[in-house]
C-alpha positions in Angstrom: -49.5 9.7 -29.2 -47.6 10.6 -26.0 -45.4 8.3 -24.0 -47.9 8.5 -21.2 -50.8 7.2 -23.3 -48.5 4.6 -24.8 -47.6 3.4 -21.3 -51.3 3.2 -20.3 -52.1 1.2 -23.4 -49.1 -1.1 -22.7 -50.3 -1.6 -19.1 -53.9 -2.3 -20.2 -52.8 -5.0 -22.7 -50.6 -6.7 -20.1 -53.5 -6.6 -17.5 -55.9 -8.1 -20.0 -53.4 -10.8 -20.9 -52.8 -11.7 -17.3 -56.6 -12.0 -16.8 -57.1 -14.1 -19.8 -54.1 -16.4 -19.3 -54.0 -16.8 -15.6 -57.4 -15.9 -14.4 -55.9 -13.7 -11.7 -58.1 -12.2 -9.0 -59.3 -8.7 -9.4 -57.3 -7.5 -6.4 -54.1 -9.0 -7.8 -54.7 -7.3 -11.2 -55.4 -4.0 -9.4 -52.1 -4.3 -7.5 -50.2 -5.0 -10.8 -51.8 -1.9 -12.4 -50.9 0.2 -9.3 -47.3 -0.9 -9.4 -46.9 -0.3 -13.1 -48.6 3.1 -12.8 -46.1 4.0 -10.1 -43.2 3.1 -12.4 -44.8 5.0 -15.3 -45.1 8.1 -13.2 -41.5 7.7 -12.0 -40.1 7.5 -15.5 -42.2 10.4 -16.8 -41.8 10.9 -20.5 -39.9 7.6 -20.9 -41.6 4.7 -22.6 -42.1 1.7 -20.3 -40.6 -0.5 -23.1 -37.4 1.6 -23.0 -36.8 1.3 -19.2 -33.3 0.2 -18.3 -31.9 -1.7 -15.3 -30.7 1.5 -13.7 -34.3 3.0 -13.9 -35.7 0.0 -12.1 -33.0 0.2 -9.4 -33.6 3.9 -8.9 -37.4 3.4 -8.7 -37.0 0.7 -6.0 -34.6 2.9 -4.1 -37.1 5.7 -4.1 -39.8 3.4 -2.8 -37.6 2.3 0.1 -36.6 6.0 0.8 -40.3 6.8 1.0 -40.8 4.2 3.7 -41.8 1.1 1.7 -41.1 -2.1 3.5 -38.8 -4.7 2.0 -41.7 -7.0 1.4 -43.7 -4.3 -0.4 -40.8 -3.4 -2.6 -40.1 -7.1 -3.4 -43.7 -7.4 -4.4 -43.4 -4.4 -6.8 -40.3 -6.0 -8.3 -42.2 -9.2 -8.8 -44.8 -7.3 -10.8 -42.2 -5.6 -12.9 -40.5 -8.9 -13.6 -43.8 -10.5 -14.8 -44.5 -7.4 -16.9 -41.2 -7.4 -18.7 -41.1 -11.2 -19.1 -44.4 -10.8 -20.9 -43.0 -8.1 -23.1 -40.0 -10.3 -24.1 -42.4 -13.2 -24.9 -44.4 -10.8 -27.2 -41.1 -9.7 -28.9 -41.7 -6.1 -27.8 -38.3 -5.8 -26.0 -35.1 -7.8 -26.4 -33.7 -7.5 -22.8 -35.4 -7.7 -19.4 -34.4 -4.7 -17.3 -35.2 -6.6 -14.1 -33.1 -9.6 -14.9 -30.1 -8.6 -12.8 -32.0 -6.6 -10.1 -31.8 -8.2 -6.7 -34.9 -8.4 -4.5 -34.9 -5.9 -1.6 -34.0 -7.6 1.7 -37.0 -8.6 3.7 -36.5 -8.5 7.4 -38.1 -11.5 9.0 -40.8 -10.3 11.4 -40.0 -11.2 15.0 -42.6 -13.3 16.7 -44.6 -11.8 19.5 -43.4 -12.9 22.9 -44.2 -12.2 26.6 -42.2 -11.0 29.6 -41.7 -13.5 32.4 -44.1 -11.5 34.6 -46.8 -11.6 31.9 -46.4 -15.4 31.8 -46.7 -15.6 35.6 -49.9 -13.5 35.5 -51.4 -15.6 32.7 -50.6 -18.9 34.4 -52.2 -17.7 37.6 -55.4 -16.5 36.0 -57.4 -19.8 36.0 -59.6 -20.5 39.0 -58.1 -23.8 40.2 -60.9 -24.4 42.6 -62.9 -25.7 39.6 -62.2 -28.8 37.4 -62.1 -26.6 34.3 -59.7 -24.2 36.0 -57.4 -27.1 37.0 -57.4 -28.3 33.5 -56.7 -24.9 32.0 -53.9 -24.2 34.5 -52.3 -27.6 33.7 -52.5 -26.9 30.0 -51.0 -23.5 30.3 -48.2 -24.8 32.6 -47.5 -27.6 30.2 -47.4 -25.3 27.1 -45.0 -22.9 28.7 -42.8 -25.7 30.2 -42.5 -27.5 26.9 -43.0 -25.0 24.1 -45.3 -27.5 22.3 -47.2 -26.5 19.2 -50.9 -26.1 20.0 -51.8 -29.1 17.9 -49.2 -31.2 19.8 -50.6 -30.0 23.1 -54.3 -30.7 22.5 -53.3 -34.0 20.8 -51.6 -35.4 23.9 -52.8 -38.7 25.2 -52.3 -40.2 28.7 -49.7 -42.7 27.3 -47.5 -39.8 26.0 -46.7 -38.3 29.4 -44.5 -39.8 32.2 -44.9 -37.8 35.4 -42.5 -40.1 37.2 -39.7 -39.3 34.7 -41.1 -35.8 34.1 -41.1 -35.9 30.3 -43.6 -35.8 27.5 -43.2 -37.8 24.2 -44.2 -35.8 21.1 -44.6 -37.0 17.6 -44.3 -33.7 15.7 -44.1 -32.6 12.1 -42.8 -35.2 9.7 -43.6 -37.9 12.3 -40.4 -37.1 14.1 -40.4 -38.1 17.8 -38.9 -36.0 20.6 -38.8 -36.2 24.4 -39.4 -32.8 26.1 -38.9 -32.3 29.9 -41.9 -31.0 31.8 -40.3 -29.3 34.8 -41.4 -29.5 38.4 -44.3 -27.0 38.2 -45.9 -28.5 35.2 -45.6 -32.0 36.7 -47.2 -30.7 39.9 -50.2 -29.1 38.1 -50.7 -32.1 35.8 -50.8 -34.4 38.9 -53.5 -32.1 40.5 -55.5 -32.1 37.3 -55.3 -35.9 36.9 -56.2 -36.6 40.5 -59.4 -34.5 40.5 -60.0 -32.2 37.6 -59.9 -34.8 34.8 -62.1 -37.3 36.5 -64.7 -34.6 37.4 -64.9 -33.6 33.8 -65.2 -37.2 32.5 -67.7 -38.4 35.2 -66.7 -42.1 34.5 -66.8 -41.7 30.8 -63.7 -42.8 28.8 -61.3 -40.7 26.7 -57.7 -41.2 25.7 -57.0 -37.5 25.5 -54.9 -36.0 28.3 -56.9 -32.7 28.3 -60.6 -33.3 28.1 -63.7 -31.1 27.8 -66.9 -31.4 29.8 -68.2 -33.5 27.0 -65.6 -36.1 27.6 -63.8 -35.3 24.3 -60.4 -34.1 23.5 -59.7 -30.3 23.3 -59.6 -28.6 19.9 -57.1 -26.1 18.8 -59.8 -23.4 18.3 -61.2 -24.1 21.8 -57.8 -23.7 23.4 -57.2 -20.5 21.5 -60.3 -19.0 23.0 -59.2 -20.2 26.5 -55.9 -18.5 26.3 -57.5 -15.2 25.1 -59.9 -15.4 28.0 -57.1 -15.7 30.6 -55.1 -13.0 28.9 -58.0 -10.6 29.5 -58.3 -11.7 33.1 -54.5 -11.2 33.6 -54.7 -7.7 32.1 -52.5 -8.6 29.1 -53.6 -6.3 26.3 -51.5 -7.6 23.5 -53.1 -10.2 21.3 -52.1 -13.6 22.6 -52.4 -17.0 21.0 -51.1 -20.5 22.0 -48.1 -19.9 19.8 -47.1 -16.8 21.8 -46.4 -19.1 24.8 -44.3 -21.3 22.6 -42.3 -18.2 21.6 -42.0 -17.1 25.2 -40.7 -20.6 26.1 -37.9 -20.4 23.6 -37.0 -16.7 24.3 -36.9 -17.2 28.0 -34.7 -20.3 27.6 -32.2 -18.3 25.5 -32.3 -15.3 27.9 -31.3 -17.6 30.7 -28.4 -19.1 28.8 -29.7 -22.1 26.9 -27.8 -22.9 23.7 -29.5 -22.7 20.3 -29.1 -26.3 19.4 -30.9 -27.5 22.6 -33.8 -25.1 22.0 -34.0 -26.4 18.4 -34.4 -29.9 19.7 -37.0 -28.9 22.3 -39.0 -27.0 19.7 -38.8 -29.8 17.2 -37.4 -27.5 14.5 -35.9 -29.4 11.6 -33.6 -26.5 10.7 -31.4 -24.5 13.1 -32.0 -21.4 11.0 -35.7 -21.5 12.1 -34.6 -21.3 15.8 -32.2 -18.5 15.2 -35.0 -15.9 15.2 -35.0 -16.2 19.0 -31.5 -14.9 19.3 -32.7 -11.7 17.6 -35.4 -11.4 20.2 -32.9 -12.0 23.0 -30.6 -9.4 21.5 -33.4 -6.8 21.3 -34.1 -7.4 25.0 -30.4 -6.9 25.9 -30.3 -3.7 23.9 -33.5 -2.5 25.7 -32.0 -3.3 29.1 -28.8 -1.5 28.1 -30.7 1.6 27.0 -32.7 1.6 30.2 -30.0 1.0 32.8 -26.6 2.1 31.3 -25.7 5.7 32.2 -24.8 6.3 28.6 -27.5 4.1 27.1 
């Protein structure tokens, strides 16, 4: 029997074992088979059970050279590790060729953000002659001014904002409390909304939520997601927007204008500074773009 047919038998046995032992989904098993077939094709006449660490490293290097993302190569390595751990357990090999192989670096995807002009266009999109438009403008202004999570925004109550002081009190993840400044424009639009828009929506009904619907209930995350998409279309912003995009814009624009990372971390309510550091990469990309556009040797 050829090495090729031996390898296919070996893969079949492994896939069957994974299905029986772990009940893995069909798509997962198909991905395992595809990854192992790629390795079998790469090693040619070599038996899968005779693969060495150097073979695995060369195989991953080839995938990267062919344009595979770090995340994809890491997933392939995960398949190989599971395959060879199974072979060790079955006493078919004595040494795992993946044991000392490091996972390919996975670049953390940068969050989508917006230019300051796009934010201005978005915030100006609601028709503030209506009660709903006033509410939506106040919500958008508050979101951009504070960088709140959408769940924090729609969960705000009247007791959690102080327009006199210009701050909002947030109880975020892990029940951690933070005070976030609102800024003059957000305060101004909140005052307009509270003076006429909110009362028009409630029509003498009672609700503790700051931002209410025409049914005198609090806003849901899903409803606000649809609202922001509607105004993005009105503002001519083609990129897919979500409430989280404005949170990213809040952080990015602060850093672009000189805010220090620790302050942005506190405003966002991040427990770990490393989570906030992603925004320095966005700011750095913007600086590189500006340099390339405006420097004579860019």
